[in-house]
N, C-alpha and C positions, 0 to 999 in steps of 0.2 A: 212594312217597311219603315213603320216608327222605330223600330229597334235599331236597327242600320244606320237610322238616321243621327240618334244616338251614341252610338256607337262611335258614327264617326267624328263627333261634335268632344266626345271626351279624348275620344284619344287627339284631337286640334289640340286641346287644353294641356295635354300630357305633354307634347311636342313641346308647345307654348312653354312649359315650367322647365323644363330642359333648355330650352336656347336662353334662359333665365340665369342658370346655372353660373356662374363666374371662376373664372379658374384662379385655384387655391395658387396661392406665391407662397411659394418655400426657399427658405436660405438655404443657398450653394453650399454654407458650411456645415445645415443640418445635421446629414446622416454622420460627417466628422462626431461633432459636438456627442450626437445618440452613439457611437462607439466605443467614447474615451468613457463617456457614463458609465456603459459595461465594463467598460475595463478595467472603473478604479473602482467599481461594487465587487468584482475576482479578485481583486487584487485585496481587500482587507479578509482575508480567509486566518479564523487563528489557527495555529502553531499545533499541531495534532503532540506533540513532546512536551507541553508548556508545565504539564507536574513535575516534568520533571526537571528538579531546582539544581543549585549550581552544591546547595547542600547534598539534596538524594544523592548525586553525580559524587560529591566525596567520599561516601557512607559505602557508594556502588563500589569502588575505583580500594578504597582499603580492603573491604571484604576482599576482592579478586585479587590484591596482593595477598592479606592474607593467608588464604587457600591457597595458591599456590608453593609461598614459603613453610609451607604445613606439607604439599606433595613432594615438595624439594627436601624436606628434611627427612621424611620417612623411606623415600628411596635413596636416600644416602645410607640411609640407619639398615635395611633390609637390605645390604648389598654384600652386606657377611658369609647371611645366610646361601645368600643365590652360587656364591665363588666353588663351592665344593661339592654342586650336581654339576653336569657335562650338560651342551645341549638339549640332549634328547630328554634327558630326564628334567630338567627345567621346565621340559613343554608340557612333559607329560604333566605333574607335579601344578603346574599354575591351570591346567583346563583338570586338574581333578579325576585323570587316563586310569586307571587299571591297568599296569602292565607288567606282564608274567613273562615269558619267554616258555612257556607250553601254549601260549594262544598262537605262537610263529611259529608252530609245528605243525606239521601238514602230514596229515593220516593217512 
């Protein structure tokens, strides 16, 4: 019986403490402030191409232009050789295919 009395006294004390807890007053704009702070933190990202400086961009551009100019130059200088070949012969030569008339005959 004593344990029931002690439990009921403890329960009453617990309920008394719960009654004494006051409601927390929160500003109605608290949520907006927190969301704005989170948004500002995520906006401060470091750009992923920070290493690609303007000097490096200029060097890359010059390299690409030089490669293209070289390709165009060699494509025009090698045209004189390809003009002698017909379309099929040029195809065979480009892909290093062995072509002979004996391969096409049926036995």
